C-alpha positions as CSV (number, residue, x, y, z in Angstrom):
1,M,21.4,-27.8,108.2
2,L,20.0,-26.8,111.6
3,F,18.7,-23.3,112.0
4,P,19.0,-21.3,115.2
5,S,16.0,-20.9,117.4
6,G,14.1,-17.5,117.6
7,K,15.9,-16.9,120.9
8,N,19.3,-17.5,119.4
9,I,18.5,-15.5,116.3
10,T,17.9,-12.4,118.6
11,F,21.0,-13.1,120.5
12,V,23.1,-13.4,117.3
13,A,21.5,-10.2,115.9
14,C,22.4,-8.3,119.1
15,C,26.0,-9.5,118.9
16,I,26.3,-8.4,115.3
17,R,24.8,-5.0,115.9
18,R,27.2,-4.6,118.9
19,L,30.2,-5.5,116.8
20,L,29.1,-3.1,113.9
21,A,28.5,-0.3,116.3
22,E,32.1,-0.7,117.6
23,Q,33.2,-0.4,114.0
24,S,31.0,2.6,113.4
25,S,32.7,4.4,116.3
26,N,36.2,3.4,115.2
27,R,35.5,4.3,111.5
28,N,33.5,7.5,111.9
29,L,30.6,5.9,109.7
30,P,27.1,7.5,110.0
31,Q,24.4,5.5,111.6
32,F,22.2,5.1,108.5
33,L,25.2,3.6,106.7
34,M,25.8,1.1,109.6
35,N,22.2,0.2,109.6
36,S,22.4,-0.7,105.9
37,I,25.6,-2.8,106.4
38,T,24.0,-4.5,109.4
39,E,21.0,-5.6,107.3
40,R,23.3,-7.0,104.6
41,V,25.7,-8.7,106.9
42,L,23.0,-10.2,109.3
43,F,21.5,-12.5,106.8
44,S,24.8,-13.9,105.8
45,I,26.1,-14.4,109.4
46,L,22.8,-16.0,110.4
47,I,23.3,-18.6,107.7
48,A,27.0,-19.0,108.9
49,V,26.1,-19.4,112.6
50,A,23.5,-22.0,111.9
51,C,26.5,-24.2,111.0
52,I,28.4,-23.4,114.2
53,P,28.1,-26.4,116.5
54,G,26.2,-25.6,119.7
55,I,24.4,-22.3,118.6
56,A,21.7,-24.1,116.5
57,Q,21.2,-27.0,119.0
58,S,21.6,-25.2,122.4
59,A,18.7,-23.4,123.8
60,E,21.0,-21.5,126.3
61,P,24.3,-20.6,124.5
62,D,27.3,-19.6,126.3
63,D,27.3,-15.9,125.7
64,A,31.2,-15.4,125.7
65,R,31.8,-18.3,123.3
66,V,29.1,-17.4,121.0
67,Y,30.1,-13.7,121.0
68,F,33.6,-14.6,119.8
69,E,32.3,-17.0,117.3
70,I,30.1,-14.4,115.9
71,H,32.9,-11.9,116.0
72,D,35.1,-14.2,113.7
73,A,32.3,-14.7,111.4
74,T,31.5,-11.0,111.1
75,E,35.1,-10.2,110.4
76,R,35.2,-12.8,107.7
77,A,32.2,-11.4,106.1
78,L,33.4,-7.9,106.1
79,A,37.0,-9.0,105.1
80,S,35.8,-9.6,101.6
81,D,36.1,-5.9,101.0
82,A,39.2,-4.3,102.5
83,L,38.2,-0.8,101.1
84,L,35.1,-1.1,103.2
85,Q,36.8,-2.0,106.3
86,N,39.4,0.9,106.3
87,G,39.0,4.6,106.1
88,L,36.9,7.4,107.5
89,Y,33.6,8.6,106.1
90,Y,34.2,11.6,104.0
91,A,32.1,14.7,103.6
92,Y,33.4,17.6,101.4
93,P,34.2,20.5,103.8
94,Y,34.9,23.4,101.4
95,F,31.5,24.3,100.0
96,N,32.1,28.0,100.3
97,A,35.7,28.1,99.1
98,V,36.9,29.5,95.9
99,G,38.5,26.7,93.9
100,H,39.0,23.2,95.1
101,P,41.8,21.0,96.8
102,F,41.8,18.3,94.1
103,L,44.1,17.3,91.2
104,G,42.9,18.5,87.8
105,D,39.3,19.6,87.3
106,G,38.2,18.3,90.8
107,E,35.8,15.8,89.5
108,F,35.8,12.1,90.6
109,G,37.0,9.7,88.0
110,T,37.9,6.2,87.2
111,G,41.2,5.0,88.7
112,S,43.0,2.1,90.5
113,V,44.6,1.8,93.9
114,V,47.0,-0.7,95.3
115,F,45.5,-1.2,98.9
116,R,46.8,-3.7,101.4
117,E,48.9,-5.2,98.7
118,K,45.7,-5.9,96.5
119,S,44.9,-4.1,93.3
120,Y,41.4,-2.5,92.9
121,E,40.8,-1.6,89.2
122,G,38.1,0.5,87.8
123,I,37.0,2.3,91.0
124,T,35.9,5.9,91.4
125,I,38.3,8.1,93.2
126,N,39.7,11.5,93.7
127,Y,43.0,12.9,94.8
128,D,43.0,15.8,97.3
129,I,46.6,17.2,96.7
130,F,46.1,19.8,99.5
131,N,45.5,17.2,102.2
132,Q,47.2,14.4,100.3
133,Q,44.4,12.0,100.7
134,I,42.7,9.6,98.3
135,I,38.9,9.5,98.3
136,L,36.9,6.5,97.3
137,S,33.3,7.2,96.0
138,R,30.8,4.3,95.3
139,K,27.1,3.3,95.8
140,L,26.2,1.2,98.7
141,D,22.5,0.1,98.6
142,E,21.8,2.8,96.0
143,M,23.3,5.5,98.4
144,L,26.5,7.5,97.6
145,Q,29.2,6.7,100.0
146,M,32.6,8.4,100.3
147,N,35.6,7.2,102.3
148,L,39.1,8.4,103.0
149,L,41.4,5.6,102.3
150,A,44.1,5.2,105.0
151,N,47.4,6.4,103.5
152,E,49.5,3.7,105.5
153,F,47.8,0.9,103.4
154,I,48.2,2.5,100.0
155,S,51.3,1.6,98.0
156,G,50.3,3.2,94.7
157,F,47.6,4.4,92.6
158,S,46.6,5.6,89.1
159,F,44.3,8.7,88.3
160,Q,43.8,10.9,85.4
161,G,46.4,9.1,83.3
162,K,49.1,9.7,86.0
163,H,50.8,6.8,88.1
164,F,51.8,7.5,91.5
165,I,53.8,5.6,94.2
166,K,53.9,6.2,97.9
167,A,57.5,6.8,99.1
168,S,59.2,8.4,102.0
169,F,62.2,10.7,101.3
170,E,64.2,12.7,103.8
171,G,63.0,16.3,104.0
172,E,59.9,15.6,101.7
173,S,56.4,15.9,103.3
174,S,54.4,14.5,100.4
175,P,53.6,10.8,100.6
176,F,52.7,10.4,97.0
177,F,55.0,10.9,94.0
178,Q,53.9,10.8,90.3
179,I,56.3,8.5,88.3
180,I,57.6,10.4,85.3
181,S,60.3,7.8,84.4
182,Q,62.0,5.1,86.3
183,N,65.3,3.8,85.1
184,P,68.4,1.9,86.5
185,Y,70.6,5.0,86.8
186,I,68.1,7.9,87.1
187,S,64.5,8.4,87.7
188,C,62.2,11.4,87.7
189,Y,59.1,12.2,90.0
190,Y,56.6,15.0,90.5
191,S,54.8,15.8,93.7
192,W,51.6,17.8,93.3
193,Y,50.2,20.2,95.8
194,K,48.0,23.2,96.4
195,E,48.0,26.2,98.8
196,R,45.0,27.4,100.7
197,H,44.5,31.0,101.6
198,E,42.2,32.6,104.2
199,A,40.8,36.1,104.1
200,L,37.8,38.1,105.4
201,D,35.1,39.7,103.2
202,S,33.4,43.0,103.8
203,R,31.1,41.4,106.4
204,N,34.1,39.9,108.3
205,R,33.3,36.4,107.3
206,Q,36.1,34.0,106.5
207,I,36.7,33.2,102.8
208,L,38.8,30.2,101.8
209,S,40.4,29.8,98.5
210,F,42.8,27.4,96.8
211,S,45.7,28.1,94.6
212,E,46.2,26.6,91.1
213,Q,47.9,23.1,91.3
214,K,51.6,23.3,91.4
215,S,54.3,20.5,91.2
216,K,57.7,19.9,92.6
217,H,60.2,18.1,90.4
218,Y,62.8,15.7,91.5
219,L,65.5,13.4,90.2
220,L,66.4,10.2,92.1
221,L,70.1,9.5,91.9
222,D,72.0,7.0,94.0
223,G,69.0,6.6,96.2
224,K,68.7,10.3,96.9
225,L,65.8,12.5,95.9
226,L,67.0,15.8,94.6
227,R,64.9,18.7,93.7
228,Y,65.5,20.8,90.5
229,N,63.6,23.9,89.2
230,N,65.4,24.9,86.0
231,N,67.9,23.6,83.5
232,R,70.9,24.8,85.4
233,A,69.8,23.1,88.6
234,F,68.9,19.9,86.6
235,V,72.4,19.7,85.0
236,R,74.0,20.5,88.4
237,L,72.6,17.4,90.0
238,L,74.2,15.1,87.2
239,P,77.6,13.3,87.5
240,D,80.3,15.3,85.8
241,A,81.0,12.7,83.1
242,A,77.4,13.1,81.6
243,K,76.9,16.9,82.0
244,V,78.4,18.0,78.6
245,E,76.2,15.6,76.6
246,I,73.0,16.3,78.5
247,K,73.5,20.1,78.3
248,K,73.9,19.7,74.5
249,Y,70.6,17.5,74.5
250,L,68.7,20.4,76.3
251,K,69.9,23.0,73.9
252,V,69.4,21.2,70.7
253,N,65.9,20.0,71.6
254,K,65.0,23.3,73.3
255,V,63.9,21.7,76.5
256,L,63.0,23.7,79.5
257,V,62.7,21.0,82.3
258,N,60.4,23.2,84.4
259,D,57.8,23.7,81.6
260,A,58.3,20.6,79.5
261,N,55.4,18.2,79.2
262,E,55.6,14.7,80.7
263,E,56.3,12.9,77.3
264,V,59.3,15.4,76.6
265,M,60.7,14.8,80.2
266,R,60.4,10.9,79.7
267,S,62.6,11.1,76.7
268,L,65.0,13.5,78.4
269,I,65.3,11.1,81.4
270,E,65.8,8.1,79.2
271,Y,68.5,9.8,77.4
272,C,70.1,10.7,80.7
273,N,69.9,7.1,81.8
274,T,71.8,6.1,78.6
275,M,74.5,8.5,79.2
276,L,74.9,7.7,82.8
277,G,75.2,4.0,81.8
278,I,77.9,4.8,79.2
279,S,79.9,6.8,81.6
280,L,79.7,4.2,84.3
281,N,80.7,1.4,81.9
282,Q,83.7,3.4,80.8
283,K,84.8,3.9,84.3
284,G,84.6,0.1,84.8
285,E,86.8,-0.6,81.9
């Protein structure tokens, strides 16, 4: 292997710093973090460019050609971690607020994310249900780093024992829906949210507060997402042929769909799916 000359090393380093500076401005990363990334990437790229014909051997490299070669090498080095490449630097903005915007107790926890069609298991995340954002937390060179993951690249995630998909339904603003039960004829989803309230204290200072977490409940029938908020609304959404048996199930098992836990709802939706399947098969006979 031929190593670049001292002059070329300086040129390569300048190119890398320029490229990473561009990334820093695009991704809102702080300078100290970019410096850390630069140091880690620089050594790897220097080894890589030592093998690029012309750089190691030429005392006067063509600036444009070398720049683009280093650009490609830098992109390949950073591409090993898509989560690092995407997402804005995150800093918690609600230190003086009452409550928090997150799902559950507000603490970061172990979860998984499907990001750019790649599954990342055992990572530390949090789910901001007020802003509908996923936040990644990890250590980089012994420093805690938090990033907002770009929603457009997330297809699903798991957190606090709940499994979510990203979906777009007409009239619904939430991008993420918790899977309660998915079946051929009927499925059930929840969306979680919080409300934020603003008020002034006795000194005319603004005080923010977050509500308790709330959920909206939906059935997916014939490709349409339909919201329900009580037993009557739930039954009204069902096909006529299945209503009698499902009303009976709700009464016998004393199920209140708006208050039932997730396990009870899964059993109910599976029963509904069975009844819908039977009624459809009878129609086809």
